[in-house]
Biotite code that builds the C-alpha atoms (Angstrom):
import biotite.structure as struc

atoms = struc.array([
    struc.Atom([36.216, 77.846, 68.717], chain_id="A", res_id=1, res_name="MET", atom_name="CA", element="C"),
    struc.Atom([34.774, 80.493, 71.659], chain_id="A", res_id=2, res_name="THR", atom_name="CA", element="C"),
    struc.Atom([36.588, 83.575, 72.584], chain_id="A", res_id=3, res_name="SER", atom_name="CA", element="C"),
    struc.Atom([35.041, 86.771, 75.112], chain_id="A", res_id=4, res_name="LYS", atom_name="CA", element="C"),
    struc.Atom([35.059, 88.673, 72.148], chain_id="A", res_id=5, res_name="LEU", atom_name="CA", element="C"),
    struc.Atom([32.572, 85.911, 70.092], chain_id="A", res_id=6, res_name="LEU", atom_name="CA", element="C"),
    struc.Atom([30.651, 85.320, 73.413], chain_id="A", res_id=7, res_name="ARG", atom_name="CA", element="C"),
    struc.Atom([29.836, 89.185, 73.456], chain_id="A", res_id=8, res_name="SER", atom_name="CA", element="C"),
    struc.Atom([29.345, 89.518, 69.638], chain_id="A", res_id=9, res_name="LEU", atom_name="CA", element="C"),
    struc.Atom([26.738, 86.741, 70.563], chain_id="A", res_id=10, res_name="LEU", atom_name="CA", element="C"),
    struc.Atom([24.732, 88.176, 73.446], chain_id="A", res_id=11, res_name="ALA", atom_name="CA", element="C"),
    struc.Atom([22.756, 90.915, 71.312], chain_id="A", res_id=12, res_name="VAL", atom_name="CA", element="C"),
    struc.Atom([21.499, 88.232, 69.329], chain_id="A", res_id=13, res_name="ALA", atom_name="CA", element="C"),
    struc.Atom([20.672, 85.434, 72.220], chain_id="A", res_id=14, res_name="VAL", atom_name="CA", element="C"),
    struc.Atom([18.691, 87.613, 73.724], chain_id="A", res_id=15, res_name="ILE", atom_name="CA", element="C"),
    struc.Atom([16.476, 89.219, 70.934], chain_id="A", res_id=16, res_name="SER", atom_name="CA", element="C"),
    struc.Atom([16.039, 85.718, 69.124], chain_id="A", res_id=17, res_name="MET", atom_name="CA", element="C"),
    struc.Atom([14.724, 84.044, 72.048], chain_id="A", res_id=18, res_name="ILE", atom_name="CA", element="C"),
    struc.Atom([12.713, 87.278, 73.176], chain_id="A", res_id=19, res_name="SER", atom_name="CA", element="C"),
    struc.Atom([11.067, 87.473, 69.555], chain_id="A", res_id=20, res_name="ALA", atom_name="CA", element="C"),
    struc.Atom([10.126, 83.875, 69.551], chain_id="A", res_id=21, res_name="TRP", atom_name="CA", element="C"),
    struc.Atom([8.313, 83.873, 73.060], chain_id="A", res_id=22, res_name="ALA", atom_name="CA", element="C"),
    struc.Atom([6.584, 87.246, 71.520], chain_id="A", res_id=23, res_name="GLN", atom_name="CA", element="C"),
    struc.Atom([5.680, 85.178, 68.885], chain_id="A", res_id=24, res_name="THR", atom_name="CA", element="C"),
    struc.Atom([4.238, 82.440, 70.919], chain_id="A", res_id=25, res_name="ALA", atom_name="CA", element="C"),
    struc.Atom([2.206, 84.249, 73.317], chain_id="A", res_id=26, res_name="GLY", atom_name="CA", element="C"),
    struc.Atom([0.158, 85.924, 69.821], chain_id="A", res_id=27, res_name="ALA", atom_name="CA", element="C"),
    struc.Atom([-2.002, 83.179, 70.492], chain_id="A", res_id=28, res_name="ALA", atom_name="CA", element="C"),
    struc.Atom([-3.330, 84.126, 73.633], chain_id="A", res_id=29, res_name="ALA", atom_name="CA", element="C"),
    struc.Atom([-7.014, 85.259, 73.736], chain_id="A", res_id=30, res_name="PRO", atom_name="CA", element="C"),
    struc.Atom([-7.593, 89.269, 72.929], chain_id="A", res_id=31, res_name="THR", atom_name="CA", element="C"),
    struc.Atom([-9.171, 91.493, 74.702], chain_id="A", res_id=32, res_name="GLU", atom_name="CA", element="C"),
    struc.Atom([-13.097, 91.780, 73.942], chain_id="A", res_id=33, res_name="PRO", atom_name="CA", element="C"),
    struc.Atom([-13.011, 95.116, 71.036], chain_id="A", res_id=34, res_name="PRO", atom_name="CA", element="C"),
    struc.Atom([-14.986, 97.303, 73.462], chain_id="A", res_id=35, res_name="ASN", atom_name="CA", element="C"),
    struc.Atom([-12.481, 97.088, 75.948], chain_id="A", res_id=36, res_name="ALA", atom_name="CA", element="C"),
    struc.Atom([-11.443, 100.246, 77.753], chain_id="A", res_id=37, res_name="PRO", atom_name="CA", element="C"),
    struc.Atom([-7.696, 100.911, 75.835], chain_id="A", res_id=38, res_name="SER", atom_name="CA", element="C"),
    struc.Atom([-4.437, 100.614, 78.148], chain_id="A", res_id=39, res_name="ALA", atom_name="CA", element="C"),
    struc.Atom([-1.437, 102.729, 77.657], chain_id="A", res_id=40, res_name="ALA", atom_name="CA", element="C"),
    struc.Atom([1.215, 101.132, 75.523], chain_id="A", res_id=41, res_name="PRO", atom_name="CA", element="C"),
    struc.Atom([3.965, 99.669, 76.934], chain_id="A", res_id=42, res_name="SER", atom_name="CA", element="C"),
    struc.Atom([6.770, 97.776, 75.789], chain_id="A", res_id=43, res_name="ALA", atom_name="CA", element="C"),
    struc.Atom([6.623, 93.392, 75.280], chain_id="A", res_id=44, res_name="PRO", atom_name="CA", element="C"),
    struc.Atom([8.439, 91.425, 77.430], chain_id="A", res_id=45, res_name="VAL", atom_name="CA", element="C"),
    struc.Atom([8.919, 87.777, 76.634], chain_id="A", res_id=46, res_name="ALA", atom_name="CA", element="C"),
    struc.Atom([7.664, 85.814, 80.108], chain_id="A", res_id=47, res_name="THR", atom_name="CA", element="C"),
    struc.Atom([6.173, 82.783, 80.181], chain_id="A", res_id=48, res_name="GLY", atom_name="CA", element="C"),
    struc.Atom([3.079, 81.453, 82.149], chain_id="A", res_id=49, res_name="THR", atom_name="CA", element="C"),
    struc.Atom([4.425, 78.494, 84.296], chain_id="A", res_id=50, res_name="GLY", atom_name="CA", element="C"),
    struc.Atom([6.354, 79.159, 88.078], chain_id="A", res_id=51, res_name="THR", atom_name="CA", element="C"),
    struc.Atom([9.646, 77.523, 87.914], chain_id="A", res_id=52, res_name="LYS", atom_name="CA", element="C"),
    struc.Atom([13.747, 79.003, 86.465], chain_id="A", res_id=53, res_name="ILE", atom_name="CA", element="C"),
    struc.Atom([15.269, 76.951, 84.124], chain_id="A", res_id=54, res_name="GLY", atom_name="CA", element="C"),
    struc.Atom([18.954, 77.585, 83.106], chain_id="A", res_id=55, res_name="THR", atom_name="CA", element="C"),
    struc.Atom([20.770, 76.824, 79.390], chain_id="A", res_id=56, res_name="ILE", atom_name="CA", element="C"),
    struc.Atom([24.083, 76.863, 78.553], chain_id="A", res_id=57, res_name="ASN", atom_name="CA", element="C"),
    struc.Atom([23.441, 78.577, 75.039], chain_id="A", res_id=58, res_name="ILE", atom_name="CA", element="C"),
    struc.Atom([26.893, 78.025, 73.783], chain_id="A", res_id=59, res_name="GLU", atom_name="CA", element="C"),
    struc.Atom([27.400, 74.474, 74.779], chain_id="A", res_id=60, res_name="GLN", atom_name="CA", element="C"),
    struc.Atom([23.247, 73.798, 73.486], chain_id="A", res_id=61, res_name="ALA", atom_name="CA", element="C"),
    struc.Atom([24.413, 75.349, 70.064], chain_id="A", res_id=62, res_name="VAL", atom_name="CA", element="C"),
    struc.Atom([27.922, 73.607, 69.844], chain_id="A", res_id=63, res_name="LEU", atom_name="CA", element="C"),
    struc.Atom([27.119, 70.154, 71.071], chain_id="A", res_id=64, res_name="ASN", atom_name="CA", element="C"),
    struc.Atom([24.333, 69.886, 68.461], chain_id="A", res_id=65, res_name="THR", atom_name="CA", element="C"),
    struc.Atom([25.012, 67.112, 65.410], chain_id="A", res_id=66, res_name="ASN", atom_name="CA", element="C"),
    struc.Atom([24.767, 70.191, 62.770], chain_id="A", res_id=67, res_name="GLU", atom_name="CA", element="C"),
    struc.Atom([26.859, 71.803, 65.283], chain_id="A", res_id=68, res_name="GLY", atom_name="CA", element="C"),
    struc.Atom([29.606, 69.766, 65.867], chain_id="A", res_id=69, res_name="GLN", atom_name="CA", element="C"),
    struc.Atom([29.109, 68.866, 62.127], chain_id="A", res_id=70, res_name="ARG", atom_name="CA", element="C"),
    struc.Atom([30.021, 72.809, 60.575], chain_id="A", res_id=71, res_name="ASP", atom_name="CA", element="C"),
    struc.Atom([32.643, 73.909, 63.090], chain_id="A", res_id=72, res_name="PHE", atom_name="CA", element="C"),
    struc.Atom([34.304, 70.873, 62.238], chain_id="A", res_id=73, res_name="ALA", atom_name="CA", element="C"),
    struc.Atom([34.067, 72.353, 58.528], chain_id="A", res_id=74, res_name="ALA", atom_name="CA", element="C"),
    struc.Atom([34.741, 75.668, 59.403], chain_id="A", res_id=75, res_name="LEU", atom_name="CA", element="C"),
    struc.Atom([37.935, 73.955, 60.842], chain_id="A", res_id=76, res_name="GLN", atom_name="CA", element="C"),
    struc.Atom([39.407, 71.896, 57.939], chain_id="A", res_id=77, res_name="LYS", atom_name="CA", element="C"),
    struc.Atom([38.196, 75.559, 55.939], chain_id="A", res_id=78, res_name="LYS", atom_name="CA", element="C"),
    struc.Atom([40.497, 77.509, 57.751], chain_id="A", res_id=79, res_name="LEU", atom_name="CA", element="C"),
    struc.Atom([43.506, 74.683, 57.871], chain_id="A", res_id=80, res_name="GLU", atom_name="CA", element="C"),
    struc.Atom([45.051, 76.406, 54.510], chain_id="A", res_id=81, res_name="PRO", atom_name="CA", element="C"),
    struc.Atom([45.382, 79.318, 55.974], chain_id="A", res_id=82, res_name="ARG", atom_name="CA", element="C"),
    struc.Atom([46.645, 78.109, 59.464], chain_id="A", res_id=83, res_name="GLN", atom_name="CA", element="C"),
    struc.Atom([49.292, 76.475, 57.463], chain_id="A", res_id=84, res_name="ASN", atom_name="CA", element="C"),
    struc.Atom([50.757, 79.031, 55.532], chain_id="A", res_id=85, res_name="GLU", atom_name="CA", element="C"),
    struc.Atom([50.707, 81.259, 59.051], chain_id="A", res_id=86, res_name="LEU", atom_name="CA", element="C"),
    struc.Atom([53.128, 78.528, 60.289], chain_id="A", res_id=87, res_name="LYS", atom_name="CA", element="C"),
    struc.Atom([55.322, 78.379, 57.248], chain_id="A", res_id=88, res_name="SER", atom_name="CA", element="C"),
    struc.Atom([55.618, 81.896, 57.266], chain_id="A", res_id=89, res_name="GLN", atom_name="CA", element="C"),
    struc.Atom([56.091, 82.105, 61.327], chain_id="A", res_id=90, res_name="ASN", atom_name="CA", element="C"),
    struc.Atom([59.272, 78.800, 60.511], chain_id="A", res_id=91, res_name="ASP", atom_name="CA", element="C"),
    struc.Atom([60.632, 81.247, 58.490], chain_id="A", res_id=92, res_name="GLU", atom_name="CA", element="C"),
    struc.Atom([60.910, 84.233, 60.580], chain_id="A", res_id=93, res_name="LEU", atom_name="CA", element="C"),
    struc.Atom([62.438, 82.154, 63.507], chain_id="A", res_id=94, res_name="GLU", atom_name="CA", element="C"),
    struc.Atom([64.672, 80.764, 60.968], chain_id="A", res_id=95, res_name="SER", atom_name="CA", element="C"),
    struc.Atom([65.989, 84.299, 60.200], chain_id="A", res_id=96, res_name="LEU", atom_name="CA", element="C"),
    struc.Atom([65.809, 85.355, 63.554], chain_id="A", res_id=97, res_name="GLN", atom_name="CA", element="C"),
    struc.Atom([67.624, 82.112, 64.877], chain_id="A", res_id=98, res_name="LYS", atom_name="CA", element="C"),
    struc.Atom([70.344, 83.855, 62.588], chain_id="A", res_id=99, res_name="GLN", atom_name="CA", element="C"),
    struc.Atom([70.794, 86.556, 63.558], chain_id="A", res_id=100, res_name="LEU", atom_name="CA", element="C"),
    struc.Atom([71.026, 85.237, 66.940], chain_id="A", res_id=101, res_name="ASP", atom_name="CA", element="C"),
    struc.Atom([74.105, 82.804, 66.136], chain_id="A", res_id=102, res_name="THR", atom_name="CA", element="C"),
    struc.Atom([76.025, 84.871, 63.181], chain_id="A", res_id=103, res_name="GLN", atom_name="CA", element="C"),
    struc.Atom([74.954, 88.129, 63.727], chain_id="A", res_id=104, res_name="GLY", atom_name="CA", element="C"),
    struc.Atom([78.504, 88.971, 65.915], chain_id="A", res_id=105, res_name="PRO", atom_name="CA", element="C"),
    struc.Atom([80.328, 87.723, 62.344], chain_id="A", res_id=106, res_name="LYS", atom_name="CA", element="C"),
    struc.Atom([78.389, 89.988, 60.267], chain_id="A", res_id=107, res_name="LEU", atom_name="CA", element="C"),
    struc.Atom([79.678, 93.148, 58.865], chain_id="A", res_id=108, res_name="ASN", atom_name="CA", element="C"),
    struc.Atom([77.113, 95.843, 59.105], chain_id="A", res_id=109, res_name="ASP", atom_name="CA", element="C"),
    struc.Atom([75.369, 96.336, 56.214], chain_id="A", res_id=110, res_name="ASP", atom_name="CA", element="C"),
    struc.Atom([74.725, 92.765, 55.937], chain_id="A", res_id=111, res_name="ALA", atom_name="CA", element="C"),
    struc.Atom([73.709, 92.833, 59.576], chain_id="A", res_id=112, res_name="ARG", atom_name="CA", element="C"),
    struc.Atom([71.407, 95.605, 59.263], chain_id="A", res_id=113, res_name="ALA", atom_name="CA", element="C"),
    struc.Atom([69.938, 93.849, 56.144], chain_id="A", res_id=114, res_name="GLU", atom_name="CA", element="C"),
    struc.Atom([69.155, 90.724, 58.259], chain_id="A", res_id=115, res_name="LEU", atom_name="CA", element="C"),
    struc.Atom([67.494, 92.350, 60.636], chain_id="A", res_id=116, res_name="VAL", atom_name="CA", element="C"),
    struc.Atom([65.212, 94.442, 58.331], chain_id="A", res_id=117, res_name="ARG", atom_name="CA", element="C"),
    struc.Atom([63.876, 91.222, 56.554], chain_id="A", res_id=118, res_name="GLN", atom_name="CA", element="C"),
    struc.Atom([63.158, 90.293, 60.355], chain_id="A", res_id=119, res_name="ILE", atom_name="CA", element="C"),
    struc.Atom([61.225, 93.269, 61.001], chain_id="A", res_id=120, res_name="GLN", atom_name="CA", element="C"),
    struc.Atom([59.255, 93.710, 57.373], chain_id="A", res_id=121, res_name="ASP", atom_name="CA", element="C"),
    struc.Atom([58.253, 89.743, 58.150], chain_id="A", res_id=122, res_name="LYS", atom_name="CA", element="C"),
    struc.Atom([57.267, 90.383, 61.530], chain_id="A", res_id=123, res_name="LYS", atom_name="CA", element="C"),
    struc.Atom([54.850, 93.280, 60.683], chain_id="A", res_id=124, res_name="LYS", atom_name="CA", element="C"),
    struc.Atom([53.502, 91.032, 57.406], chain_id="A", res_id=125, res_name="ALA", atom_name="CA", element="C"),
    struc.Atom([53.020, 88.013, 59.960], chain_id="A", res_id=126, res_name="LEU", atom_name="CA", element="C"),
    struc.Atom([51.568, 90.347, 62.309], chain_id="A", res_id=127, res_name="ASP", atom_name="CA", element="C"),
    struc.Atom([48.852, 91.594, 59.958], chain_id="A", res_id=128, res_name="ARG", atom_name="CA", element="C"),
    struc.Atom([47.701, 88.280, 58.298], chain_id="A", res_id=129, res_name="ALA", atom_name="CA", element="C"),
    struc.Atom([47.234, 86.739, 62.162], chain_id="A", res_id=130, res_name="VAL", atom_name="CA", element="C"),
    struc.Atom([45.000, 89.736, 63.189], chain_id="A", res_id=131, res_name="GLN", atom_name="CA", element="C"),
    struc.Atom([43.088, 89.195, 59.848], chain_id="A", res_id=132, res_name="ASP", atom_name="CA", element="C"),
    struc.Atom([43.259, 85.288, 60.258], chain_id="A", res_id=133, res_name="PHE", atom_name="CA", element="C"),
    struc.Atom([41.701, 85.711, 63.247], chain_id="A", res_id=134, res_name="GLN", atom_name="CA", element="C"),
    struc.Atom([39.062, 88.300, 62.861], chain_id="A", res_id=135, res_name="GLU", atom_name="CA", element="C"),
    struc.Atom([37.871, 86.265, 59.906], chain_id="A", res_id=136, res_name="ASP", atom_name="CA", element="C"),
    struc.Atom([37.898, 83.042, 61.610], chain_id="A", res_id=137, res_name="GLY", atom_name="CA", element="C"),
    struc.Atom([35.455, 85.027, 64.358], chain_id="A", res_id=138, res_name="GLN", atom_name="CA", element="C"),
    struc.Atom([33.640, 86.418, 62.234], chain_id="A", res_id=139, res_name="ASN", atom_name="CA", element="C"),
    struc.Atom([33.371, 82.840, 60.818], chain_id="A", res_id=140, res_name="GLN", atom_name="CA", element="C"),
    struc.Atom([32.338, 81.251, 64.128], chain_id="A", res_id=141, res_name="GLN", atom_name="CA", element="C"),
    struc.Atom([29.849, 84.179, 64.312], chain_id="A", res_id=142, res_name="LYS", atom_name="CA", element="C"),
    struc.Atom([27.828, 83.254, 61.825], chain_id="A", res_id=143, res_name="GLU", atom_name="CA", element="C"),
    struc.Atom([27.793, 80.051, 61.870], chain_id="A", res_id=144, res_name="VAL", atom_name="CA", element="C"),
    struc.Atom([26.914, 79.730, 65.511], chain_id="A", res_id=145, res_name="PHE", atom_name="CA", element="C"),
    struc.Atom([23.982, 82.701, 65.050], chain_id="A", res_id=146, res_name="GLN", atom_name="CA", element="C"),
    struc.Atom([22.641, 80.748, 61.910], chain_id="A", res_id=147, res_name="ARG", atom_name="CA", element="C"),
    struc.Atom([21.904, 77.722, 64.414], chain_id="A", res_id=148, res_name="ILE", atom_name="CA", element="C"),
    struc.Atom([20.689, 80.130, 67.424], chain_id="A", res_id=149, res_name="LEU", atom_name="CA", element="C"),
    struc.Atom([18.030, 81.440, 64.830], chain_id="A", res_id=150, res_name="GLN", atom_name="CA", element="C"),
    struc.Atom([16.641, 77.606, 64.253], chain_id="A", res_id=151, res_name="LYS", atom_name="CA", element="C"),
    struc.Atom([16.825, 76.880, 67.667], chain_id="A", res_id=152, res_name="MET", atom_name="CA", element="C"),
    struc.Atom([15.496, 80.104, 69.696], chain_id="A", res_id=153, res_name="ALA", atom_name="CA", element="C"),
    struc.Atom([11.588, 78.355, 68.963], chain_id="A", res_id=154, res_name="PRO", atom_name="CA", element="C"),
    struc.Atom([13.115, 74.902, 70.521], chain_id="A", res_id=155, res_name="VAL", atom_name="CA", element="C"),
    struc.Atom([14.023, 76.477, 73.610], chain_id="A", res_id=156, res_name="ILE", atom_name="CA", element="C"),
    struc.Atom([11.271, 78.170, 73.745], chain_id="A", res_id=157, res_name="VAL", atom_name="CA", element="C"),
    struc.Atom([8.574, 75.458, 72.926], chain_id="A", res_id=158, res_name="LYS", atom_name="CA", element="C"),
    struc.Atom([10.577, 73.284, 75.848], chain_id="A", res_id=159, res_name="ASP", atom_name="CA", element="C"),
    struc.Atom([10.390, 76.266, 78.242], chain_id="A", res_id=160, res_name="ALA", atom_name="CA", element="C"),
    struc.Atom([6.333, 76.455, 77.987], chain_id="A", res_id=161, res_name="GLN", atom_name="CA", element="C"),
    struc.Atom([5.934, 72.369, 78.011], chain_id="A", res_id=162, res_name="ASP", atom_name="CA", element="C"),
    struc.Atom([7.633, 72.454, 81.111], chain_id="A", res_id=163, res_name="GLY", atom_name="CA", element="C"),
    struc.Atom([6.215, 75.217, 83.036], chain_id="A", res_id=164, res_name="GLY", atom_name="CA", element="C"),
    struc.Atom([9.157, 77.752, 83.230], chain_id="A", res_id=165, res_name="TYR", atom_name="CA", element="C"),
    struc.Atom([8.776, 81.152, 83.806], chain_id="A", res_id=166, res_name="ALA", atom_name="CA", element="C"),
    struc.Atom([11.981, 82.243, 82.888], chain_id="A", res_id=167, res_name="MET", atom_name="CA", element="C"),
    struc.Atom([15.356, 80.603, 81.186], chain_id="A", res_id=168, res_name="ILE", atom_name="CA", element="C"),
    struc.Atom([18.454, 82.198, 82.375], chain_id="A", res_id=169, res_name="VAL", atom_name="CA", element="C"),
    struc.Atom([21.476, 81.522, 80.002], chain_id="A", res_id=170, res_name="ASP", atom_name="CA", element="C"),
    struc.Atom([24.639, 80.595, 81.975], chain_id="A", res_id=171, res_name="THR", atom_name="CA", element="C"),
    struc.Atom([27.303, 80.243, 79.268], chain_id="A", res_id=172, res_name="SER", atom_name="CA", element="C"),
    struc.Atom([29.352, 82.361, 81.338], chain_id="A", res_id=173, res_name="ASN", atom_name="CA", element="C"),
    struc.Atom([30.022, 81.886, 84.651], chain_id="A", res_id=174, res_name="PRO", atom_name="CA", element="C"),
    struc.Atom([29.776, 84.614, 87.394], chain_id="A", res_id=175, res_name="TRP", atom_name="CA", element="C"),
    struc.Atom([30.470, 87.150, 88.145], chain_id="A", res_id=176, res_name="PRO", atom_name="CA", element="C"),
    struc.Atom([29.962, 87.631, 83.950], chain_id="A", res_id=177, res_name="GLN", atom_name="CA", element="C"),
    struc.Atom([26.818, 86.423, 84.397], chain_id="A", res_id=178, res_name="SER", atom_name="CA", element="C"),
    struc.Atom([24.247, 86.889, 86.993], chain_id="A", res_id=179, res_name="PRO", atom_name="CA", element="C"),
    struc.Atom([23.804, 83.710, 88.153], chain_id="A", res_id=180, res_name="VAL", atom_name="CA", element="C"),
    struc.Atom([25.327, 82.995, 91.161], chain_id="A", res_id=181, res_name="LEU", atom_name="CA", element="C"),
    struc.Atom([24.486, 79.099, 91.403], chain_id="A", res_id=182, res_name="TRP", atom_name="CA", element="C"),
    struc.Atom([22.139, 76.593, 90.560], chain_id="A", res_id=183, res_name="TYR", atom_name="CA", element="C"),
    struc.Atom([21.227, 73.021, 90.488], chain_id="A", res_id=184, res_name="ASP", atom_name="CA", element="C"),
    struc.Atom([21.664, 72.064, 86.894], chain_id="A", res_id=185, res_name="GLY", atom_name="CA", element="C"),
    struc.Atom([20.419, 68.368, 87.778], chain_id="A", res_id=186, res_name="ASN", atom_name="CA", element="C"),
    struc.Atom([17.113, 70.205, 88.281], chain_id="A", res_id=187, res_name="LYS", atom_name="CA", element="C"),
    struc.Atom([16.588, 73.539, 86.454], chain_id="A", res_id=188, res_name="SER", atom_name="CA", element="C"),
    struc.Atom([19.372, 72.756, 83.365], chain_id="A", res_id=189, res_name="ASP", atom_name="CA", element="C"),
    struc.Atom([16.829, 72.471, 80.100], chain_id="A", res_id=190, res_name="ILE", atom_name="CA", element="C"),
    struc.Atom([20.387, 72.506, 77.718], chain_id="A", res_id=191, res_name="THR", atom_name="CA", element="C"),
    struc.Atom([20.821, 68.598, 76.725], chain_id="A", res_id=192, res_name="LYS", atom_name="CA", element="C"),
    struc.Atom([16.854, 68.607, 76.017], chain_id="A", res_id=193, res_name="ALA", atom_name="CA", element="C"),
    struc.Atom([16.942, 71.221, 73.712], chain_id="A", res_id=194, res_name="VAL", atom_name="CA", element="C"),
    struc.Atom([20.315, 69.764, 72.026], chain_id="A", res_id=195, res_name="ILE", atom_name="CA", element="C"),
    struc.Atom([17.637, 66.278, 71.414], chain_id="A", res_id=196, res_name="ASP", atom_name="CA", element="C"),
    struc.Atom([14.932, 68.449, 70.462], chain_id="A", res_id=197, res_name="LEU", atom_name="CA", element="C"),
    struc.Atom([17.060, 70.270, 68.234], chain_id="A", res_id=198, res_name="TYR", atom_name="CA", element="C"),
    struc.Atom([18.790, 67.147, 66.730], chain_id="A", res_id=199, res_name="ASN", atom_name="CA", element="C"),
    struc.Atom([15.601, 65.286, 66.068], chain_id="A", res_id=200, res_name="THR", atom_name="CA", element="C"),
    struc.Atom([13.932, 68.157, 64.509], chain_id="A", res_id=201, res_name="GLN", atom_name="CA", element="C"),
    struc.Atom([17.070, 69.416, 62.077], chain_id="A", res_id=202, res_name="SER", atom_name="CA", element="C"),
    struc.Atom([17.279, 65.291, 60.788], chain_id="A", res_id=203, res_name="GLY", atom_name="CA", element="C"),
    struc.Atom([21.173, 65.981, 60.448], chain_id="A", res_id=204, res_name="VAL", atom_name="CA", element="C"),
    struc.Atom([22.846, 63.020, 62.176], chain_id="A", res_id=205, res_name="PRO", atom_name="CA", element="C"),
    struc.Atom([25.251, 62.481, 64.806], chain_id="A", res_id=206, res_name="ALA", atom_name="CA", element="C"),
    struc.Atom([29.006, 63.150, 63.964], chain_id="A", res_id=207, res_name="PRO", atom_name="CA", element="C"),
    struc.Atom([31.413, 59.814, 63.598], chain_id="A", res_id=208, res_name="ALA", atom_name="CA", element="C"),
    struc.Atom([33.073, 59.133, 65.902], chain_id="A", res_id=209, res_name="ALA", atom_name="CA", element="C"),
    struc.Atom([36.925, 59.673, 65.886], chain_id="A", res_id=210, res_name="SER", atom_name="CA", element="C"),
    struc.Atom([39.936, 58.923, 67.601], chain_id="A", res_id=211, res_name="PRO", atom_name="CA", element="C"),
    struc.Atom([40.354, 61.944, 69.036], chain_id="A", res_id=212, res_name="ALA", atom_name="CA", element="C"),
    struc.Atom([37.856, 63.508, 71.210], chain_id="A", res_id=213, res_name="ALA", atom_name="CA", element="C"),
    struc.Atom([36.154, 66.793, 69.748], chain_id="A", res_id=214, res_name="ALA", atom_name="CA", element="C"),
    struc.Atom([36.915, 69.856, 71.441], chain_id="A", res_id=215, res_name="PRO", atom_name="CA", element="C"),
    struc.Atom([33.749, 71.277, 73.855], chain_id="A", res_id=216, res_name="ALA", atom_name="CA", element="C"),
    struc.Atom([33.783, 74.412, 71.326], chain_id="A", res_id=217, res_name="LYS", atom_name="CA", element="C"),
    struc.Atom([35.646, 75.940, 68.413], chain_id="A", res_id=218, res_name="PRO", atom_name="CA", element="C"),
    struc.Atom([39.255, 77.152, 69.249], chain_id="A", res_id=219, res_name="ALA", atom_name="CA", element="C"),
    struc.Atom([39.908, 80.391, 68.049], chain_id="A", res_id=220, res_name="ALA", atom_name="CA", element="C"),
    struc.Atom([42.640, 80.053, 65.132], chain_id="A", res_id=221, res_name="PRO", atom_name="CA", element="C"),
    struc.Atom([45.692, 79.085, 66.648], chain_id="A", res_id=222, res_name="LYS", atom_name="CA", element="C"),
    struc.Atom([49.306, 80.489, 65.343], chain_id="A", res_id=223, res_name="THR", atom_name="CA", element="C"),
    struc.Atom([52.472, 80.648, 67.152], chain_id="A", res_id=224, res_name="THR", atom_name="CA", element="C"),
    struc.Atom([53.477, 83.795, 68.026], chain_id="A", res_id=225, res_name="THR", atom_name="CA", element="C"),
    struc.Atom([57.236, 84.534, 66.698], chain_id="A", res_id=226, res_name="PRO", atom_name="CA", element="C"),
    struc.Atom([59.807, 86.099, 68.818], chain_id="A", res_id=227, res_name="LYS", atom_name="CA", element="C"),
    struc.Atom([59.937, 89.909, 68.703], chain_id="A", res_id=228, res_name="PRO", atom_name="CA", element="C"),
    struc.Atom([62.492, 91.185, 66.169], chain_id="A", res_id=229, res_name="ALA", atom_name="CA", element="C"),
    struc.Atom([65.947, 91.595, 67.940], chain_id="A", res_id=230, res_name="VAL", atom_name="CA", element="C"),
    struc.Atom([66.657, 95.664, 68.570], chain_id="A", res_id=231, res_name="SER", atom_name="CA", element="C"),
    struc.Atom([69.956, 97.317, 67.018], chain_id="A", res_id=232, res_name="LYS", atom_name="CA", element="C"),
    struc.Atom([72.547, 94.400, 67.802], chain_id="A", res_id=233, res_name="PRO", atom_name="CA", element="C"),
    struc.Atom([75.555, 95.800, 69.577], chain_id="A", res_id=234, res_name="THR", atom_name="CA", element="C"),
    struc.Atom([78.438, 96.489, 66.959], chain_id="A", res_id=235, res_name="THR", atom_name="CA", element="C"),
    struc.Atom([81.588, 93.717, 68.196], chain_id="A", res_id=236, res_name="PRO", atom_name="CA", element="C"),
    struc.Atom([84.529, 95.637, 69.181], chain_id="A", res_id=237, res_name="GLN", atom_name="CA", element="C"),
])
């Protein structure tokens, strides 16, 4: 389910959600006396009171919750009919392409030109349908991801505060896309702890075991890439 586009769309959401919850959690801190001199206003910064730096893979945290596994599996099932329809269109296009390859030299100019036109028209229609399907699938994946992340944000903040962390860094993307060059996941990563805590709070049961292992993340909608329509065939001598 995630592509680079989906990750880029979610990056701002992750930062804003976590920051908002961290600031809300810090709002309970003692305030200054009424007569204290007022300081110059400054932009709020989401910081912890601990001393450790921790890591979390936001992508894995969301996708590996019981709720994430359930909802992404449901989305994949929902998209299957359209995926099958695209496969049928692609099979038809490949059949016409094969017909042109094998019978083209034997056809007269008008018949061959008509077959080429059919292939080009069907390829354009399929390309548009594939693009629409991929965009729609990515948008729906994004909606599911953001909905779960919205509820996970306070869980992350609470676990970080309880663990004495001053900062939590997202490691969903590898370096150099991420500023994190190296970290010891055994000592600093809170991903599993957040998943377990979220599952407890959500009350969503673990999905039933299936013969095939579930994918680590929702795959982008797949379609078979059709062969490009052949350019104008040469007229047999």
